[in-house]
All heavy atoms as a GROMACS GRO file, in nm:
protein
  598
    1MET      N    1   1.920   3.651   2.226
    1MET     CA    2   1.829   3.543   2.261
    1MET      C    3   1.690   3.579   2.183
    1MET      O    4   1.628   3.476   2.135
    1MET     CB    5   1.810   3.534   2.411
    1MET     CG    6   1.718   3.419   2.461
    1MET     SD    7   1.806   3.269   2.417
    1MET     CE    8   1.704   3.151   2.486
    2LYS      N    9   1.648   3.694   2.175
    2LYS     CA   10   1.517   3.742   2.112
    2LYS      C   11   1.524   3.692   1.965
    2LYS      O   12   1.433   3.637   1.911
    2LYS     CB   13   1.497   3.885   2.115
    2LYS     CG   14   1.483   3.954   2.248
    2LYS     CD   15   1.441   4.094   2.226
    2LYS     CE   16   1.553   4.182   2.191
    2LYS     NZ   17   1.511   4.328   2.197
    3TYR      N   18   1.646   3.720   1.907
    3TYR     CA   19   1.659   3.688   1.755
    3TYR      C   20   1.649   3.535   1.731
    3TYR      O   21   1.592   3.492   1.639
    3TYR     CB   22   1.792   3.749   1.707
    3TYR     CG   23   1.789   3.893   1.711
    3TYR    CD1   24   1.877   3.970   1.789
    3TYR    CD2   25   1.697   3.967   1.622
    3TYR    CE1   26   1.870   4.104   1.790
    3TYR    CE2   27   1.695   4.108   1.631
    3TYR     CZ   28   1.780   4.175   1.719
    3TYR     OH   29   1.782   4.310   1.713
    4LEU      N   30   1.703   3.462   1.825
    4LEU     CA   31   1.698   3.312   1.814
    4LEU      C   32   1.543   3.266   1.823
    4LEU      O   33   1.508   3.185   1.745
    4LEU     CB   34   1.782   3.244   1.930
    4LEU     CG   35   1.787   3.093   1.918
    4LEU    CD1   36   1.853   3.054   1.774
    4LEU    CD2   37   1.872   3.047   2.025
    5VAL      N   38   1.470   3.316   1.913
    5VAL     CA   39   1.334   3.290   1.929
    5VAL      C   40   1.252   3.328   1.810
    5VAL      O   41   1.172   3.247   1.746
    5VAL     CB   42   1.279   3.346   2.057
    5VAL    CG1   43   1.119   3.327   2.059
    5VAL    CG2   44   1.334   3.280   2.176
    6LEU      N   45   1.284   3.444   1.751
    6LEU     CA   46   1.214   3.505   1.632
    6LEU      C   47   1.246   3.411   1.513
    6LEU      O   48   1.155   3.377   1.442
    6LEU     CB   49   1.264   3.649   1.621
    6LEU     CG   50   1.201   3.712   1.489
    6LEU    CD1   51   1.046   3.721   1.498
    6LEU    CD2   52   1.257   3.837   1.468
    7PHE      N   53   1.362   3.374   1.501
    7PHE     CA   54   1.415   3.286   1.388
    7PHE      C   55   1.340   3.152   1.403
    7PHE      O   56   1.297   3.102   1.298
    7PHE     CB   57   1.570   3.270   1.399
    7PHE     CG   58   1.611   3.182   1.286
    7PHE    CD1   59   1.601   3.221   1.147
    7PHE    CD2   60   1.648   3.046   1.313
    7PHE    CE1   61   1.656   3.127   1.050
    7PHE    CE2   62   1.692   2.959   1.215
    7PHE     CZ   63   1.700   3.006   1.077
    8ALA      N   64   1.334   3.097   1.510
    8ALA     CA   65   1.264   2.971   1.535
    8ALA      C   66   1.119   2.979   1.499
    8ALA      O   67   1.064   2.894   1.427
    8ALA     CB   68   1.285   2.927   1.672
    9VAL      N   69   1.056   3.081   1.538
    9VAL     CA   70   0.914   3.111   1.514
    9VAL      C   71   0.888   3.120   1.355
    9VAL      O   72   0.799   3.057   1.295
    9VAL     CB   73   0.842   3.221   1.581
    9VAL    CG1   74   0.712   3.263   1.529
    9VAL    CG2   75   0.848   3.192   1.736
   10LEU      N   76   0.968   3.202   1.295
   10LEU     CA   77   0.964   3.223   1.158
   10LEU      C   78   0.985   3.094   1.072
   10LEU      O   79   0.924   3.063   0.970
   10LEU     CB   80   1.057   3.332   1.102
   10LEU     CG   81   1.024   3.472   1.148
   10LEU    CD1   82   1.127   3.572   1.099
   10LEU    CD2   83   0.895   3.508   1.088
   11PHE      N   84   1.090   3.015   1.121
   11PHE     CA   85   1.122   2.891   1.052
   11PHE      C   86   1.002   2.783   1.067
   11PHE      O   87   0.965   2.716   0.971
   11PHE     CB   88   1.252   2.829   1.113
   11PHE     CG   89   1.295   2.700   1.047
   11PHE    CD1   90   1.347   2.700   0.917
   11PHE    CD2   91   1.281   2.582   1.115
   11PHE    CE1   92   1.383   2.577   0.861
   11PHE    CE2   93   1.318   2.458   1.061
   11PHE     CZ   94   1.382   2.464   0.927
   12ILE      N   95   0.941   2.777   1.179
   12ILE     CA   96   0.827   2.691   1.201
   12ILE      C   97   0.711   2.738   1.119
   12ILE      O   98   0.641   2.649   1.046
   12ILE     CB   99   0.780   2.680   1.345
   12ILE    CG1  100   0.899   2.607   1.426
   12ILE    CG2  101   0.648   2.609   1.362
   12ILE    CD1  102   0.879   2.609   1.575
   13ALA      N  103   0.683   2.868   1.105
   13ALA     CA  104   0.578   2.923   1.019
   13ALA      C  105   0.610   2.886   0.863
   13ALA      O  106   0.514   2.845   0.804
   13ALA     CB  107   0.565   3.071   1.028
   14TYR      N  108   0.739   2.898   0.833
   14TYR     CA  109   0.768   2.864   0.684
   14TYR      C  110   0.751   2.710   0.661
   14TYR      O  111   0.696   2.678   0.555
   14TYR     CB  112   0.923   2.894   0.672
   14TYR     CG  113   0.964   2.843   0.541
   14TYR    CD1  114   0.938   2.897   0.414
   14TYR    CD2  115   1.055   2.727   0.528
   14TYR    CE1  116   0.979   2.845   0.291
   14TYR    CE2  117   1.094   2.675   0.422
   14TYR     CZ  118   1.061   2.741   0.294
   14TYR     OH  119   1.105   2.680   0.181
   15LEU      N  120   0.778   2.622   0.759
   15LEU     CA  121   0.757   2.483   0.736
   15LEU      C  122   0.607   2.443   0.725
   15LEU      O  123   0.571   2.372   0.641
   15LEU     CB  124   0.823   2.404   0.848
   15LEU     CG  125   0.975   2.400   0.855
   15LEU    CD1  126   1.021   2.318   0.970
   15LEU    CD2  127   1.022   2.337   0.726
   16VAL      N  128   0.525   2.506   0.812
   16VAL     CA  129   0.380   2.492   0.804
   16VAL      C  130   0.329   2.545   0.670
   16VAL      O  131   0.258   2.471   0.610
   16VAL     CB  132   0.307   2.569   0.922
   16VAL    CG1  133   0.162   2.564   0.903
   16VAL    CG2  134   0.356   2.491   1.046
   17TRP      N  135   0.370   2.650   0.626
   17TRP     CA  136   0.318   2.710   0.507
   17TRP      C  137   0.353   2.625   0.381
   17TRP      O  138   0.284   2.600   0.296
   17TRP     CB  139   0.371   2.853   0.485
   17TRP     CG  140   0.345   2.910   0.349
   17TRP    CD1  141   0.236   2.965   0.300
   17TRP    CD2  142   0.444   2.928   0.238
   17TRP    NE1  143   0.250   3.011   0.179
   17TRP    CE2  144   0.375   2.982   0.139
   17TRP    CE3  145   0.580   2.893   0.231
   17TRP    CZ2  146   0.444   3.013   0.013
   17TRP    CZ3  147   0.636   2.909   0.101
   17TRP    CH2  148   0.574   2.980   0.000
   18ARG      N  149   0.486   2.574   0.387
   18ARG     CA  150   0.537   2.490   0.275
   18ARG      C  151   0.467   2.362   0.267
   18ARG      O  152   0.426   2.316   0.160
   18ARG     CB  153   0.690   2.464   0.296
   18ARG     CG  154   0.747   2.408   0.159
   18ARG     CD  155   0.891   2.388   0.180
   18ARG     NE  156   0.900   2.251   0.247
   18ARG     CZ  157   1.016   2.197   0.287
   18ARG    NH1  158   1.119   2.272   0.274
   18ARG    NH2  159   1.014   2.085   0.341
   19ASN      N  160   0.424   2.302   0.393
   19ASN     CA  161   0.360   2.171   0.389
   19ASN      C  162   0.226   2.190   0.341
   19ASN      O  163   0.172   2.105   0.260
   19ASN     CB  164   0.358   2.120   0.534
   19ASN     CG  165   0.303   1.989   0.559
   19ASN    OD1  166   0.308   1.907   0.440
   19ASN    ND2  167   0.243   1.952   0.667
   20ASN      N  168   0.150   2.302   0.374
   20ASN     CA  169   0.020   2.322   0.314
   20ASN      C  170   0.022   2.348   0.169
   20ASN      O  171  -0.076   2.301   0.100
   20ASN     CB  172  -0.044   2.440   0.397
   20ASN     CG  173  -0.084   2.407   0.530
   20ASN    OD1  174  -0.117   2.291   0.567
   20ASN    ND2  175  -0.108   2.523   0.612
   21ARG      N  176   0.123   2.417   0.126
   21ARG     CA  177   0.128   2.441  -0.020
   21ARG      C  178   0.152   2.318  -0.096
   21ARG      O  179   0.103   2.289  -0.207
   21ARG     CB  180   0.245   2.538  -0.046
   21ARG     CG  181   0.252   2.594  -0.183
   21ARG     CD  182   0.338   2.715  -0.176
   21ARG     NE  183   0.387   2.742  -0.307
   21ARG     CZ  184   0.506   2.745  -0.360
   21ARG    NH1  185   0.605   2.725  -0.278
   21ARG    NH2  186   0.534   2.768  -0.488
   22LEU      N  187   0.236   2.228  -0.044
   22LEU     CA  188   0.260   2.095  -0.116
   22LEU      C  189   0.145   2.013  -0.109
   22LEU      O  190   0.111   1.941  -0.215
   22LEU     CB  191   0.373   2.024  -0.046
   22LEU     CG  192   0.521   2.088  -0.069
   22LEU    CD1  193   0.615   2.010   0.015
   22LEU    CD2  194   0.560   2.092  -0.210
   23GLU      N  195   0.056   2.016  -0.010
   23GLU     CA  196  -0.064   1.924  -0.011
   23GLU      C  197  -0.161   1.981  -0.112
   23GLU      O  198  -0.234   1.912  -0.173
   23GLU     CB  199  -0.126   1.944   0.130
   23GLU     CG  200  -0.063   1.847   0.228
   23GLU     CD  201  -0.135   1.854   0.375
   23GLU    OE1  202  -0.230   1.909   0.380
   23GLU    OE2  203  -0.076   1.793   0.463
   24ASP      N  204  -0.174   2.112  -0.130
   24ASP     CA  205  -0.269   2.169  -0.228
   24ASP      C  206  -0.227   2.132  -0.372
   24ASP      O  207  -0.313   2.110  -0.464
   24ASP     CB  208  -0.267   2.328  -0.225
   24ASP     CG  209  -0.333   2.373  -0.099
   24ASP    OD1  210  -0.409   2.295  -0.026
   24ASP    OD2  211  -0.304   2.495  -0.055
   25ARG      N  212  -0.098   2.113  -0.401
   25ARG     CA  213  -0.047   2.074  -0.534
   25ARG      C  214  -0.081   1.930  -0.561
   25ARG      O  215  -0.090   1.895  -0.667
   25ARG     CB  216   0.107   2.109  -0.545
   25ARG     CG  217   0.133   2.256  -0.575
   25ARG     CD  218   0.278   2.253  -0.619
   25ARG     NE  219   0.325   2.388  -0.617
   25ARG     CZ  220   0.443   2.430  -0.618
   25ARG    NH1  221   0.540   2.327  -0.609
   25ARG    NH2  222   0.479   2.551  -0.625
   26SER      N  223  -0.074   1.859  -0.452
   26SER     CA  224  -0.094   1.705  -0.477
   26SER      C  225  -0.229   1.666  -0.497
   26SER      O  226  -0.263   1.549  -0.517
   26SER     CB  227  -0.042   1.639  -0.359
   26SER     OG  228  -0.123   1.660  -0.252
   27GLY      N  229  -0.328   1.752  -0.519
   27GLY     CA  230  -0.459   1.716  -0.554
   27GLY      C  231  -0.554   1.705  -0.428
   27GLY      O  232  -0.528   1.773  -0.333
   28PRO      N  233  -0.648   1.620  -0.430
   28PRO     CA  234  -0.735   1.610  -0.314
   28PRO      C  235  -0.669   1.560  -0.198
   28PRO      O  236  -0.579   1.488  -0.200
   28PRO     CB  237  -0.848   1.507  -0.363
   28PRO     CG  238  -0.825   1.484  -0.502
   28PRO     CD  239  -0.686   1.540  -0.542
   29SER      N  240  -0.712   1.607  -0.074
   29SER     CA  241  -0.645   1.566   0.041
   29SER      C  242  -0.666   1.420   0.068
   29SER      O  243  -0.772   1.360   0.038
   29SER     CB  244  -0.714   1.656   0.152
   29SER     OG  245  -0.660   1.614   0.281
   30ARG      N  246  -0.567   1.361   0.135
   30ARG     CA  247  -0.584   1.219   0.166
   30ARG      C  248  -0.673   1.209   0.285
   30ARG      O  249  -0.715   1.097   0.318
   30ARG     CB  250  -0.434   1.171   0.198
   30ARG     CG  251  -0.360   1.147   0.084
   30ARG     CD  252  -0.224   1.091   0.115
   30ARG     NE  253  -0.126   1.176   0.040
   30ARG     CZ  254  -0.027   1.244   0.086
   30ARG    NH1  255  -0.011   1.253   0.219
   30ARG    NH2  256   0.046   1.315   0.003
   31ARG      N  257  -0.700   1.306   0.342
   31ARG     CA  258  -0.786   1.314   0.470
   31ARG      C  259  -0.936   1.309   0.434
   31ARG      O  260  -1.016   1.297   0.519
   31ARG     CB  261  -0.755   1.417   0.567
   31ARG     CG  262  -0.622   1.406   0.631
   31ARG     CD  263  -0.594   1.528   0.724
   31ARG     NE  264  -0.514   1.624   0.627
   31ARG     CZ  265  -0.512   1.750   0.656
   31ARG    NH1  266  -0.585   1.810   0.743
   31ARG    NH2  267  -0.442   1.834   0.573
   32ALA      N  268  -0.965   1.320   0.308
   32ALA     CA  269  -1.110   1.324   0.263
   32ALA      C  270  -1.175   1.200   0.298
   32ALA      O  271  -1.108   1.096   0.313
   32ALA     CB  272  -1.113   1.361   0.114
   33SER      N  273  -1.307   1.207   0.306
   33SER     CA  274  -1.383   1.092   0.345
   33SER      C  275  -1.376   1.005   0.223
   33SER      O  276  -1.327   1.026   0.109
   33SER     CB  277  -1.529   1.125   0.373
   33SER     OG  278  -1.587   1.186   0.276
   34SER      N  279  -1.439   0.881   0.234
   34SER     CA  280  -1.446   0.778   0.133
   34SER      C  281  -1.510   0.836   0.011
   34SER      O  282  -1.602   0.927   0.028
   34SER     CB  283  -1.517   0.654   0.180
   34SER     OG  284  -1.648   0.687   0.212
   35PRO      N  285  -1.481   0.793  -0.100
   35PRO     CA  286  -1.540   0.845  -0.225
   35PRO      C  287  -1.691   0.821  -0.238
   35PRO      O  288  -1.731   0.724  -0.172
   35PRO     CB  289  -1.466   0.779  -0.343
   35PRO     CG  290  -1.404   0.654  -0.280
   35PRO     CD  291  -1.387   0.694  -0.139
   36PRO      N  292  -1.770   0.912  -0.292
   36PRO     CA  293  -1.909   0.893  -0.298
   36PRO      C  294  -1.942   0.768  -0.375
   36PRO      O  295  -1.879   0.732  -0.469
   36PRO     CB  296  -1.970   1.020  -0.354
   36PRO     CG  297  -1.850   1.082  -0.432
   36PRO     CD  298  -1.718   1.031  -0.362
   37GLY      N  299  -2.052   0.697  -0.351
   37GLY     CA  300  -2.106   0.590  -0.404
   37GLY      C  301  -2.161   0.629  -0.544
   37GLY      O  302  -2.162   0.737  -0.582
   38GLY      N  303  -2.209   0.529  -0.604
   38GLY     CA  304  -2.279   0.550  -0.739
   38GLY      C  305  -2.411   0.628  -0.725
   38GLY      O  306  -2.450   0.675  -0.613
   39PRO      N  307  -2.465   0.652  -0.836
   39PRO     CA  308  -2.598   0.727  -0.838
   39PRO      C  309  -2.706   0.654  -0.756
   39PRO      O  310  -2.711   0.531  -0.744
   39PRO     CB  311  -2.635   0.732  -0.975
   39PRO     CG  312  -2.551   0.643  -1.051
   39PRO     CD  313  -2.438   0.613  -0.970
   40GLN      N  314  -2.786   0.722  -0.685
   40GLN     CA  315  -2.905   0.669  -0.607
   40GLN      C  316  -3.032   0.682  -0.679
   40GLN      O  317  -3.062   0.789  -0.750
   40GLN     CB  318  -2.910   0.742  -0.485
   40GLN     CG  319  -2.790   0.736  -0.386
   40GLN     CD  320  -2.810   0.812  -0.260
   40GLN    OE1  321  -2.923   0.860  -0.225
   40GLN    NE2  322  -2.708   0.815  -0.174
   41PRO      N  323  -3.122   0.602  -0.670
   41PRO     CA  324  -3.262   0.618  -0.727
   41PRO      C  325  -3.329   0.733  -0.660
   41PRO      O  326  -3.335   0.740  -0.535
   41PRO     CB  327  -3.333   0.492  -0.708
   41PRO     CG  328  -3.240   0.412  -0.599
   41PRO     CD  329  -3.111   0.462  -0.604
   42MET      N  330  -3.382   0.812  -0.742
   42MET     CA  331  -3.458   0.928  -0.689
   42MET      C  332  -3.608   0.902  -0.708
   42MET      O  333  -3.658   0.846  -0.801
   42MET     CB  334  -3.421   1.055  -0.778
   42MET     CG  335  -3.275   1.079  -0.771
   42MET     SD  336  -3.217   1.142  -0.607
   42MET     CE  337  -3.274   1.295  -0.595
   43VAL      N  338  -3.691   0.959  -0.613
   43VAL     CA  339  -3.831   0.950  -0.626
   43VAL      C  340  -3.877   1.100  -0.593
   43VAL      O  341  -3.803   1.186  -0.556
   43VAL     CB  342  -3.893   0.852  -0.516
   43VAL    CG1  343  -3.848   0.711  -0.543
   43VAL    CG2  344  -3.847   0.898  -0.377
   44SER      N  345  -4.016   1.122  -0.621
   44SER     CA  346  -4.072   1.250  -0.593
   44SER      C  347  -4.175   1.236  -0.488
   44SER      O  348  -4.249   1.132  -0.491
   44SER     CB  349  -4.120   1.319  -0.722
   44SER     OG  350  -4.221   1.238  -0.785
   45CYS      N  351  -4.192   1.340  -0.412
   45CYS     CA  352  -4.298   1.337  -0.314
   45CYS      C  353  -4.434   1.340  -0.384
   45CYS      O  354  -4.465   1.419  -0.471
   45CYS     CB  355  -4.279   1.464  -0.218
   45CYS     SG  356  -4.414   1.474  -0.096
   46ALA      N  357  -4.530   1.261  -0.342
   46ALA     CA  358  -4.658   1.254  -0.393
   46ALA      C  359  -4.733   1.386  -0.376
   46ALA      O  360  -4.832   1.415  -0.440
   46ALA     CB  361  -4.737   1.132  -0.360
   47LEU      N  362  -4.702   1.454  -0.270
   47LEU     CA  363  -4.780   1.569  -0.244
   47LEU      C  364  -4.723   1.694  -0.298
   47LEU      O  365  -4.793   1.775  -0.364
   47LEU     CB  366  -4.790   1.587  -0.082
   47LEU     CG  367  -4.902   1.695  -0.043
   47LEU    CD1  368  -5.035   1.643  -0.082
   47LEU    CD2  369  -4.879   1.711   0.111
   48CYS      N  370  -4.590   1.728  -0.274
   48CYS     CA  371  -4.532   1.853  -0.319
   48CYS      C  372  -4.432   1.830  -0.433
   48CYS      O  373  -4.379   1.937  -0.484
   48CYS     CB  374  -4.449   1.917  -0.205
   48CYS     SG  375  -4.300   1.824  -0.152
   49ASP      N  376  -4.416   1.718  -0.482
   49ASP     CA  377  -4.341   1.679  -0.605
   49ASP      C  378  -4.187   1.713  -0.593
   49ASP      O  379  -4.121   1.727  -0.690
   49ASP     CB  380  -4.389   1.753  -0.725
   49ASP     CG  381  -4.366   1.677  -0.854
   49ASP    OD1  382  -4.350   1.555  -0.846
   49ASP    OD2  383  -4.350   1.746  -0.957
   50LEU      N  384  -4.141   1.715  -0.458
   50LEU     CA  385  -4.000   1.742  -0.433
   50LEU      C  386  -3.931   1.607  -0.468
   50LEU      O  387  -3.970   1.500  -0.424
   50LEU     CB  388  -3.972   1.778  -0.293
   50LEU     CG  389  -3.837   1.770  -0.246
   50LEU    CD1  390  -3.776   1.905  -0.282
   50LEU    CD2  391  -3.827   1.766  -0.086
   51HIS      N  392  -3.816   1.621  -0.537
   51HIS     CA  393  -3.729   1.494  -0.576
   51HIS      C  394  -3.620   1.475  -0.468
   51HIS      O  395  -3.561   1.574  -0.420
   51HIS     CB  396  -3.668   1.512  -0.712
   51HIS     CG  397  -3.755   1.504  -0.819
   51HIS    ND1  398  -3.837   1.603  -0.856
   51HIS    CD2  399  -3.776   1.394  -0.895
   51HIS    CE1  400  -3.915   1.561  -0.966
   51HIS    NE2  401  -3.877   1.438  -0.994
   52LEU      N  402  -3.621   1.356  -0.416
   52LEU     CA  403  -3.518   1.322  -0.309
   52LEU      C  404  -3.472   1.172  -0.332
   52LEU      O  405  -3.541   1.098  -0.398
   52LEU     CB  406  -3.581   1.339  -0.166
   52LEU     CG  407  -3.685   1.256  -0.124
   52LEU    CD1  408  -3.714   1.257   0.021
   52LEU    CD2  409  -3.827   1.310  -0.184
   53PRO      N  410  -3.356   1.143  -0.271
   53PRO     CA  411  -3.320   0.994  -0.280
   53PRO      C  412  -3.423   0.906  -0.214
   53PRO      O  413  -3.484   0.941  -0.119
   53PRO     CB  414  -3.186   0.996  -0.207
   53PRO     CG  415  -3.144   1.144  -0.195
   53PRO     CD  416  -3.256   1.223  -0.192
   54GLN      N  417  -3.439   0.791  -0.282
   54GLN     CA  418  -3.530   0.694  -0.226
   54GLN      C  419  -3.504   0.649  -0.081
   54GLN      O  420  -3.601   0.624  -0.012
   54GLN     CB  421  -3.538   0.573  -0.324
   54GLN     CG  422  -3.648   0.471  -0.281
   54GLN     CD  423  -3.661   0.362  -0.392
   54GLN    OE1  424  -3.597   0.374  -0.492
   54GLN    NE2  425  -3.747   0.263  -0.358
   55ALA      N  426  -3.378   0.642  -0.050
   55ALA     CA  427  -3.332   0.601   0.081
   55ALA      C  428  -3.383   0.704   0.192
   55ALA      O  429  -3.411   0.664   0.293
   55ALA     CB  430  -3.187   0.588   0.093
   56ASP      N  431  -3.396   0.836   0.150
   56ASP     CA  432  -3.436   0.931   0.250
   56ASP      C  433  -3.594   0.957   0.243
   56ASP      O  434  -3.647   1.020   0.333
   56ASP     CB  435  -3.382   1.066   0.215
   56ASP     CG  436  -3.230   1.063   0.230
   56ASP    OD1  437  -3.183   0.974   0.299
   56ASP    OD2  438  -3.159   1.154   0.172
   57ALA      N  439  -3.669   0.894   0.149
   57ALA     CA  440  -3.804   0.923   0.134
   57ALA      C  441  -3.888   0.815   0.225
   57ALA      O  442  -3.834   0.724   0.277
   57ALA     CB  443  -3.846   0.889  -0.006
   58LEU      N  444  -4.011   0.866   0.267
   58LEU     CA  445  -4.097   0.787   0.342
   58LEU      C  446  -4.205   0.724   0.251
   58LEU      O  447  -4.259   0.799   0.170
   58LEU     CB  448  -4.162   0.880   0.452
   58LEU     CG  449  -4.070   0.944   0.550
   58LEU    CD1  450  -4.153   1.039   0.634
   58LEU    CD2  451  -4.002   0.840   0.639
   59ARG      N  452  -4.225   0.599   0.274
   59ARG     CA  453  -4.323   0.532   0.194
   59ARG      C  454  -4.461   0.526   0.266
   59ARG      O  455  -4.467   0.487   0.389
   59ARG     CB  456  -4.277   0.382   0.161
   59ARG     CG  457  -4.370   0.315   0.066
   59ARG     CD  458  -4.327   0.172   0.038
   59ARG     NE  459  -4.205   0.164  -0.038
   59ARG     CZ  460  -4.194   0.141  -0.170
   59ARG    NH1  461  -4.300   0.118  -0.232
   59ARG    NH2  462  -4.073   0.140  -0.219
   60GLY      N  463  -4.568   0.560   0.199
   60GLY     CA  464  -4.700   0.575   0.257
   60GLY      C  465  -4.758   0.427   0.244
   60GLY      O  466  -4.699   0.345   0.174
   61GLY      N  467  -4.871   0.411   0.306
   61GLY     CA  468  -4.944   0.284   0.297
   61GLY      C  469  -4.990   0.260   0.156
   61GLY      O  470  -5.027   0.139   0.125
   62ASP      N  471  -5.002   0.357   0.076
   62ASP     CA  472  -5.053   0.335  -0.068
   62ASP      C  473  -4.930   0.307  -0.158
   62ASP      O  474  -4.956   0.303  -0.275
   62ASP     CB  475  -5.128   0.458  -0.098
   62ASP     CG  476  -5.050   0.589  -0.095
   62ASP    OD1  477  -4.931   0.582  -0.038
   62ASP    OD2  478  -5.102   0.699  -0.128
   63GLY      N  479  -4.820   0.293  -0.107
   63GLY     CA  480  -4.704   0.270  -0.190
   63GLY      C  481  -4.637   0.395  -0.261
   63GLY      O  482  -4.528   0.373  -0.311
   64ARG      N  483  -4.693   0.507  -0.234
   64ARG     CA  484  -4.628   0.632  -0.291
   64ARG      C  485  -4.520   0.679  -0.183
   64ARG      O  486  -4.515   0.643  -0.065
   64ARG     CB  487  -4.731   0.734  -0.314
   64ARG     CG  488  -4.835   0.687  -0.419
   64ARG     CD  489  -4.931   0.790  -0.463
   64ARG     NE  490  -4.995   0.854  -0.354
   64ARG     CZ  491  -5.079   0.951  -0.366
   64ARG    NH1  492  -5.117   0.998  -0.482
   64ARG    NH2  493  -5.150   0.993  -0.262
   65PHE      N  494  -4.436   0.767  -0.243
   65PHE     CA  495  -4.323   0.812  -0.153
   65PHE      C  496  -4.352   0.958  -0.121
   65PHE      O  497  -4.417   1.039  -0.190
   65PHE     CB  498  -4.192   0.815  -0.227
   65PHE     CG  499  -4.144   0.680  -0.258
   65PHE    CD1  500  -4.161   0.617  -0.386
   65PHE    CD2  501  -4.079   0.612  -0.154
   65PHE    CE1  502  -4.110   0.493  -0.402
   65PHE    CE2  503  -4.030   0.480  -0.179
   65PHE     CZ  504  -4.050   0.420  -0.304
   66TYR      N  505  -4.315   1.002   0.006
   66TYR     CA  506  -4.336   1.135   0.057
   66TYR      C  507  -4.198   1.186   0.119
   66TYR      O  508  -4.109   1.104   0.169
   66TYR     CB  509  -4.435   1.138   0.166
   66TYR     CG  510  -4.575   1.086   0.122
   66TYR    CD1  511  -4.606   0.956   0.118
   66TYR    CD2  512  -4.648   1.172   0.059
   66TYR    CE1  513  -4.720   0.912   0.085
   66TYR    CE2  514  -4.788   1.132   0.016
   66TYR     CZ  515  -4.806   0.994   0.016
   66TYR     OH  516  -4.934   0.953  -0.030
   67CYS      N  517  -4.182   1.313   0.121
   67CYS     CA  518  -4.055   1.377   0.158
   67CYS      C  519  -4.046   1.380   0.312
   67CYS      O  520  -3.944   1.399   0.366
   67CYS     CB  521  -4.032   1.518   0.095
   67CYS     SG  522  -4.167   1.637   0.136
   68CYS      N  523  -4.159   1.386   0.379
   68CYS     CA  524  -4.169   1.410   0.515
   68CYS      C  525  -4.299   1.342   0.573
   68CYS      O  526  -4.388   1.314   0.520
   68CYS     CB  527  -4.163   1.557   0.571
   68CYS     SG  528  -4.305   1.656   0.514
   69ASP      N  529  -4.292   1.326   0.714
   69ASP     CA  530  -4.412   1.259   0.773
   69ASP      C  531  -4.540   1.337   0.758
   69ASP      O  532  -4.641   1.291   0.752
   69ASP     CB  533  -4.371   1.230   0.926
   69ASP     CG  534  -4.468   1.120   0.981
   69ASP    OD1  535  -4.498   1.023   0.905
   69ASP    OD2  536  -4.494   1.150   1.093
   70GLU      N  537  -4.524   1.470   0.768
   70GLU     CA  538  -4.636   1.565   0.762
   70GLU      C  539  -4.708   1.551   0.624
   70GLU      O  540  -4.831   1.544   0.620
   70GLU     CB  541  -4.589   1.713   0.771
   70GLU     CG  542  -4.701   1.803   0.761
   70GLU     CD  543  -4.648   1.962   0.768
   70GLU    OE1  544  -4.535   1.975   0.811
   70GLU    OE2  545  -4.734   2.045   0.732
   71HIS      N  546  -4.633   1.541   0.510
   71HIS     CA  547  -4.699   1.515   0.389
   71HIS      C  548  -4.754   1.380   0.374
   71HIS      O  549  -4.867   1.361   0.316
   71HIS     CB  550  -4.592   1.538   0.275
   71HIS     CG  551  -4.565   1.684   0.252
   71HIS    ND1  552  -4.480   1.727   0.144
   71HIS    CD2  553  -4.588   1.801   0.319
   71HIS    CE1  554  -4.476   1.858   0.163
   71HIS    NE2  555  -4.542   1.902   0.259
   72ARG      N  556  -4.699   1.283   0.434
   72ARG     CA  557  -4.758   1.147   0.435
   72ARG      C  558  -4.894   1.150   0.499
   72ARG      O  559  -4.988   1.090   0.453
   72ARG     CB  560  -4.666   1.054   0.495
   72ARG     CG  561  -4.704   0.910   0.492
   72ARG     CD  562  -4.608   0.806   0.547
   72ARG     NE  563  -4.581   0.835   0.684
   72ARG     CZ  564  -4.667   0.798   0.789
   72ARG    NH1  565  -4.764   0.724   0.764
   72ARG    NH2  566  -4.624   0.831   0.922
   73LEU      N  567  -4.888   1.211   0.618
   73LEU     CA  568  -5.019   1.214   0.694
   73LEU      C  569  -5.128   1.306   0.625
   73LEU      O  570  -5.240   1.271   0.626
   73LEU     CB  571  -4.985   1.262   0.838
   73LEU     CG  572  -4.904   1.170   0.926
   73LEU    CD1  573  -4.865   1.241   1.058
   73LEU    CD2  574  -4.978   1.036   0.946
   74ARG      N  575  -5.092   1.411   0.575
   74ARG     CA  576  -5.175   1.501   0.498
   74ARG      C  577  -5.233   1.427   0.378
   74ARG      O  578  -5.353   1.456   0.354
   74ARG     CB  579  -5.104   1.630   0.462
   74ARG     CG  580  -5.196   1.733   0.405
   74ARG     CD  581  -5.138   1.852   0.358
   74ARG     NE  582  -5.058   1.919   0.452
   74ARG     CZ  583  -4.977   2.027   0.433
   74ARG    NH1  584  -4.959   2.072   0.303
   74ARG    NH2  585  -4.903   2.081   0.526
   75ALA      N  586  -5.164   1.338   0.314
   75ALA     CA  587  -5.220   1.276   0.194
   75ALA      C  588  -5.295   1.158   0.231
   75ALA      O  589  -5.360   1.098   0.150
   75ALA     CB  590  -5.102   1.240   0.100
   76GLY      N  591  -5.300   1.121   0.362
   76GLY     CA  592  -5.378   1.004   0.405
   76GLY      C  593  -5.304   0.876   0.379
   76GLY      O  594  -5.364   0.772   0.381
   77GLY      N  595  -5.176   0.882   0.348
   77GLY     CA  596  -5.091   0.761   0.322
   77GLY      C  597  -5.056   0.707   0.444
   77GLY      O  598  -4.974   0.660   0.496
   0.00000   0.00000   0.00000
């Protein structure tokens, strides 16, 4: 009976290993998230000159972009 349980565990381990190995050969995983979009417009912070996507930047009252609220307030924007 011990040998039957041992054989079953080894067989299941082999199947799991083989399945993972076949997925690695087939390229990117099908479970990956949606493909990334196109390039995003980049802007630089008016205070520290950090480049970041325009969608993540904060626009000050003067029309300039900032990387965080602290820099926007410090610049008086």
